[in-house]
N, C-alpha and C positions, 0 to 999 in steps of 0.2 A: 836536183831532182824532187822529180814533181812525184804525187799523193794524190791518188783521184779521194774522190769523197767519203765511200763507205769506208775503205780501211783508215782513215783521219775519225771519224764519230761514232761509225758500226761497229767497231772491234765480237761485240758478245753475237751482232743476227747471222744468221746461213740466211740468203735467199735462193732462190731456186738459179740466178746467174750463179752462185758458186759460195766456197764460205767464204771469209772475210777473213784478213792478216790485221792482225793489231797496229794501233796506230805509229806512228815511228816517235819515238820517246816516251812513250805511255805509263814505264814505270813511274821517269822523275817528275814527266810536264804539269808543271799546275793551270790543269785546264777549267780550274772552279769559275765563275761567273758572278764577274763584282755590279751588282746592279743598284744596288744606295743610292739613291739621293736625296742633298737635307738641304736643297735651296726650296722656293718657290715656287710651287707650278698651282698652283689654285687662283684663277678666276671666274669669273663670271658674263653670261649673255651681254649685259646691259652695256659694263668694263671692256669686253672686247668689243660694244660697236660701238666706239667713241671713236672720231676723228683719228683716222693719225697724227691729226697736229697737234691732240692735245693727249693722245693714246704716250706718243713717246715723250712729245715734250713733258709727262710726267714723269717719264723713269729719270733714275740717278742717271750722272754724266759718267759716257765708256772712260773704263782705264784706257792706255793706251799701247800697256800690253793682249794682246788676244789669247788668252787661253785653250788651248787646245786638248782633242784629247790626249792620251800617254803615249809614247811613245812601243809600248806593248801596253797589246787589250787582248784581256781572258774569253773565250767566250766559253760552249757548248762541244761546239767541233774544233779546238785547239787555243792553239796562244796565238794571238797573229803579231806581229815585230813589225816597225818599223821605225827603222834606224837615219835619222839625218831628213823623218816626211816622207819618209820611199817604202815601198814593201820588198819583201826580201823574197824570189822564189817560191819557198814555201807557203807565204802569209800568199801571197796575191794564186796559188791554186788554192789553198783552202778557200779565200773567201771566191775564186765563182764555184768551184763546187758549191757549196753553201747559197750564195745567190742562185745557182740552175737550180738547184733544187729547191727554193724557198718557188721561185717561183713558177715549176712546173706545178708542185703542190696545189702553187692556190689554183691554178691552173685547171686541175680536175677533181677542185668544190665551183669551183669558177663557174664552167663550160657543162656543167654535174644536169643544169638543165637537157638542154642539147643532144646532151648524151645520150638524155635517157628516150629523150622523145628519135635518134638517132636509133638506135636501139629494140624500139617501136616499128620502129615500117622495116625492121632491117629483118628481125623477127616473123612477124607476120609475112613479109616475101621471100623467106629464108626457110621456115616451118613448114605457114600455112599453103606454099605454094603457088602465089598470087603473081600475076602473070604480067597484069598491067593496071591504071586506076579504073578499068570496070569492072574491074574482080571485088564483090562484095560480100564476108566473108564470115560465117553468123554464128555464134554458138548457141545452134536453135533448143541444147539440151543444156544451157546457164553453163556459165565457167567454170571448171574442175578445177581442179591443182595440177593437172598437169598446163592447163594456160596458166604459166610464169609472168602474172603483169603485177604492181608497184602495187598489191593492195586490191587485187582483182571482188571485183564483187558475185559474187556466187547467184545470186538471185536476180539480175536482169539478164533481159537475153538481148545481150553483143552486135549491130552488128559494123563489122573496119571497114574504113576509108584510104586508105594512101592514095593522097592527091600530087601526081606532078606533076606541077604547070610550070618548068623544062619543058619535060618532053611535050605536052599537050597542049601545051596553052593555054589561053582562058576552056576552066572547066565546070559545067551543069551539075550538078547536085541535086537529083530529084528525091528529096523525103514527106517520108509518106505522115497522113496526121499522126497524133497521139502519141511520137517518137519522142527526143529530147537525148540531145549529144554537145561537146562543145568542134570546132575544129583552132590545130589547138600547129601551131608552127614550127621550124625545124628549130629555132632554139626553144619552143614546150614556153611561146610566148601566146597567149587568149589573140581568137583570130574573130570568134563568132562568135555564135548561139545556137543552135535548133530546138525546137519546139517552142515548151513554151514561154519559155523565155527569148525568142530570137527574134526577129523577122515577122516570124512566122507566126506567129502566137498562138505554137502550138495546131497550129492548122493543115499544115505541109505545108509544098508548095516546092519553084525550084530557084535556087542559090545560084548563080554564082562568081564561082572564084578568080580573080584576077591574079596576073603574073608581077609579079615587084616593078616598079613603072611603066608598066601597058596604058599606052597613048596611044588604041584604038577605037569605037566605037563602041561604043553600049547600046545594047537594045536594049527595046522594053520588057515589063513584061515576070525581069527577072531579081532576086531579093539580093540587093548585090554587096561585093563584100576582095579588098583589098589584100594580100598576104607582100610584107614582108619578104619572104621565102620561098622561095621556089616547091621545100616539098611541103606538103601539108598528112597533116594525120586526125582522120576522129573516128570514137567507136558512141557508134549512138543507139540510145538505150532501151529499153522497151519492156511491159512488162507485158509479164507471161498471159498477165489476163484478158489485156487486148490483143495482144497480135500470137497467142496460143503459146505452143511448146515442143518440138521434133520438126518433125512434116508438117505441121502447120506452118509455124513461125515464118515457117523456111516458103511455104507459097504467100506469106504477105509480102514478106523482103520482094520476093521477085519480081511480086506482079506489081507493090509497087517501091521502090528503092530502084536506082540507075545513078551511073555518073558517067560523063561520054562530055569527051571536046563540043565545047559551043561550036570548032568550025566544022564538026562533020553532022555533028545531031547523034540520036541515040543511037550504040553500036552494040553487039553483043559482050556480058560480060559472064561470067565466068561466078556461080551463087554455090556457093561452098558449107560445109554443117564441118562448121569447126569443135564445138565440143570429141572433147576424151583424147584429143591429137597435143604430143611434147611440144611445149615452144618454152623455147628465154627471150627476153624481152630486157635484159640486167644489161649494167654494164659493167664492161668486161673489170677484173678491179686489179690488175696489171697496169703492165706495161702497153701493151694494147690500144687502151683508152688514147693514150695519144696519135696511133694511127686515126681513129674513127674524127680525132679532130681533126685532122688531114681532111679527112674527106667531106667533114661538115664547111668547112670552110673554102673547098677548094667548090663545093657543089653550085655553093648560093654564091651570090652576087656579095661583093664587099663591103655596100653599104648597109648590111643587111646588121656588121658587128660592129664594136665601133675601134676607132681608130686607137684606143688605148687596149685594148683587149688583142687586136694583131698586132700590136708591138709585142706584147707580151707572147704568146704566139710565137711569130718573129725572133725573139728572145731564146725561145727550147730550139730551136732551127724548124718550126711550120710554117712557111711559109704558100699561100694562094701561089699556081702558077711551077709555083719548083717543087724538087723532087725534094723527097720524105726519107734522111737515110743514114739515123745519128746511125756514130761511133759507139764503139762497147763503151764507153765512160756516159753514157752520154744515153744507153740503154739500163746500164744501173742506176743512174740519178732518175728515169725515168717512175721504172720498177719499184724503185724508192719509194715517192712521191706518189704513188700510188697504195700502195700500201698508209703510207701518212695521210692521203688523203683522206682514203675511206677513215682510216684511225678515226678520224676532226670525226669525222659524215657520222658515226658510230655515236661518236658521244655529244653531240652536239642535235643530232637526232632524240633518243632515246638519253640523252641530263639536262635537257636543255633552259638553260641556265637563266629562260626570258622569265619572267612573274605574269605574263599574259597565257603564258600556254596553258597552263592551267584554265581550265571553263568553270569552273567555281570553287574556293579558296578552301575547304576541309577536302575536296577527293585529288584520291589518284587522276583523273581522266581530264585527256588532255585535246585540244581541238589541230590536227592536220594544220588550220588555219591557224597560223598565229596571232599574225594582225587581223583578223577577219576579211582576211579581202588578198584578191586573187592575183592584182599586183607588189604584194608583202612592201608597200610604202606605208610609211609607217611619221606623221609631217611631212618633211619637203625631202625626204630618202628613203631607200629603202630598205628594212631592215634583213643584213646577209645570212645571217641565225634562221628565222623564221623561212626562207628560200630554200634555204637547205634543209630542215627540216622537214617540207612538202616535198624537194622535187627526191632527196634519199626514202619514203616511205611512199610515195603514191606519183600516182599520175592520173592526170588530164586537168587539166583548167580551165575555170567558166568560172567568173560571179556570181552564178550561181547556187553551186555548194558551198560559199563565203560566204555573202551575206547573208542578214535574216528577209530573209523573204515574209509577205503576206503572210498571217496564220494558215496552214493548212499547204499552202503551193511551196515546191519546192526540197532539197535534203538538206541535214546536218548530218556532219558525219563527230567518235569523238573515238579515241584512244584512252589505250591505258595498257603498261607495262612496270606496272607493278601490281600486289598487293596491298591490303588494307595498312597497312605495316611497311609497307614506301621499300619491297623489298621487291625485286624485279623472278616477277614471273617464271618459273623452273617445271620443265615436261615430266621431272618425275615426280613432281609431288602432287596433292588432291586438292581445287579450287572447287568456290561456291560464289555461282553471282546469284545475289538476291537480287529481283528486276520490281518494281513497285509493282502495285498495280491501278488500272488507266494509264495505261505510257502515253501519249499524248499525242496520238498518232490520225492523221484523217487515212492516208493508205498502210502502212505496216512498219513494223521494225525485225531488225534484225540484229543477229549477229554471230562476227565470224572473226575463226582462228588464224596468226600469219607465222610465218618463222621469221625468228629477226637477220637472221646468215645471211638471208636472201630479199625475205618483205612479200612476201609473195604466202600466198593460202599455206597453209603449211599441210604438207603430204601426208598425213596420219590416215585421212579418207577420200577420196574424191570429194565428198563436200564434209568441209569442217567446217558448219557453219548450222543453225535454228533460227529459224522468221518465224512470225506470229500468221502467216499465210500455213506454212507447209498443212502438209497431211500424212499424220497425225499428228496434232498444232500438237506444245507443249505442255504439260501436266502444269493448269491448274493449284495455288494452296488453298486453304479454305478465306484464307482474307486476302483472296484476287493477286497475291505474285506471285512472282515463278521462279522458282529455283534451277537453275542453270551449272553445269558442272562438267570440272574440265581434270581431265586425268586419264593416265594411260590403261588402263581400264577402267569399266568400269564400274560403279561404286555400286555398294547391295543396295535393292531397292530402289533405282534412280531409274524411271521411266527410258526407253533408249531413245526417246525426240526429247530428253534434257540435256545429251549426255553429250561433249564432244569430243572427241581423247585428243592428246598431248605424243607426242613425244619423248620416248627417255636422253635420249644423250644432245637435246637441244630447251630452251627459251622460248618460248609461246610471247605473243602478245593480240589482243586484244580488240576489236574497230565494233562499237555500236549503232548502224544506220536510223535513221529517222527518217521514213520519206512522208515531204507531209504533215512537217511539226506544224501544231497548234501550240495555244496563247501557253501554256500551261512550261510548255515547256524553252517559246520563248524568253518567259520572264521572271523564266527562273524558276519558278512557283511549285516544279515536280523537276527530284533530283534524282540521278541515277546510284544505286550504291558503290561501292568500291568493288572489289571481288576479295574474298577472305579465303584465306588459309584455313583448310578443316584437318587437312594429315601432313605428317611429313613422308 
C-alpha cells in the first residue's frame, strides 16, 4: 500500500486541500531521528588544498569491510527499511514523497527572485491595465499603500516600464534627465542602471535594449544594453522637486519618457496616473507559485537558466515545452512546499543569522543588502540567505542602492523589525524612534512603515510614512532631534506629522532611507537610535 507524503509527516496539519489522515503505525512507530556522529569531521582549507596523492596517502589504510548505513533508518518523515539492501514499498513511497517535497521547497526559494519579477510584471499589466511596452504608468501622486510593491517608497514619483523583447525585438527607452532607476531581467538580475549611476550619467538619453542572442546590426547613438531574458522591468524614480506631482509629473513623463521598438520608431503609448489604484505584485504563497515557474521558463530561452535549475524543475514536472499537469499527490506536495518555503523565508528575512546583516554592532538596524552588493557575492560564492533576505522583502536590484557611493550621491536603506530590547515590533503597542540631530543627507530622509505579512506599505493610511521634506515638516525638539511615534492611536501631545498609525492585528517594521548620504553616515560617526517601547 502506497502512502502519500502528507499522511506520513503532517498528521496535525490542515491544508486547503483537506484534513490529513494519521501516519500509518504512528502509535507504535519510533520516528525519532538519530543525527549523532562521533567521528572526526573538522578540517581546514590548507589540508583540503593538498594534492590528492598527499591527502589520500596520509589516511589510514582502508578496511576490507565496507560499513554501510543501517538497514533501518529513522527519519523525521518515518522509518525507512532496506531488508537485504533494498527498499520496501513503504520506504520507496516515503522517500519519493520527501524527495519531491525537498526539491519543491528548495525551488520555491531558489526561484523566488524570478517569481517576484514575474509578479511585478503581471501585476502592473493585470491591475494597472498595461497593453504593451509603450505604456508608461506613473505614480504621479506618489506610491500609496494600495500599490502593493515590496517595501515600496512613498516619496518618489515612479514610472513603471515593462519591456517585452520577444514581442518587440530591440527596444528603445528614451529617458529624461534627472531620473534614476534599474532595468532588471526576468530572473531579477541587474541589467543596467538609468540616471547618475548609468551610462547617461544623469543627463538622460536613449537606451537600446537588445534581446538574448541578438546578432543583428546595432546602430550608433544609443546606450546599448544586452538582456539575457525577453521580459524586463524598470521603475524610474524621480524626485517631485524635479518633476513635480500630479498632472505636472504626468506632463513631464509624456514629454520626456517613451518606449518603442527600434524597428518601428516612436509609437503612441498610454500615459496613466496609477496612484490610488489597487495593485498586487506579490508571489503567491501556495501551489500556484509552481504554475508561475512553468510560465517563466516557457517564455524565456533555456540559456537564461542553469542546467541544474532546469533539472530540479523537471524533477517536479516543470519542463519547457511540455504540459504542466501535476496530479493530486504533487499538488499537495507543492502546496506544502510553498508553505514551508514561505516559513523559511520569513525566518531568514526577519531573524537573519548572518552577522553582516546588522548595520551597527549595538543596534537592531539591518541592511536589506547583507553582503553590501547587489549580486550577493561573498568571497567566491553567492550568499544564498542574503539573496533571500533581499528578494523576500524588497524590489529592484541595482548596485547604486547596495554599495557605498561618494558622499552625497546615491541612497542607502536600513530596516528594523525589533525594538531596542530585541522584541519584534507589535502593532498593539506604542513605540518611539528618536532621530538624532543633523541627519547626514544631501537631499532628505524618510521613514516608512511596512506589514510583515505582505512586506508592503502598511495599510493603516494612504501614506504610512514621514519624511524631512514634507509639509508640515516633523516637529523638532530643542536639541535638534526628532521623535517619531508608532501606535494605533496618536499619543497625547504628539503632532500629527510625527506619528505613523499602526494596525492592532499585526506587527510592523520600519525602513529609514537616506538620500544622498554624507560622510557622517558613510563612516558611521552618526548612528540612528533603536525604536523604543513606550508602553504596552
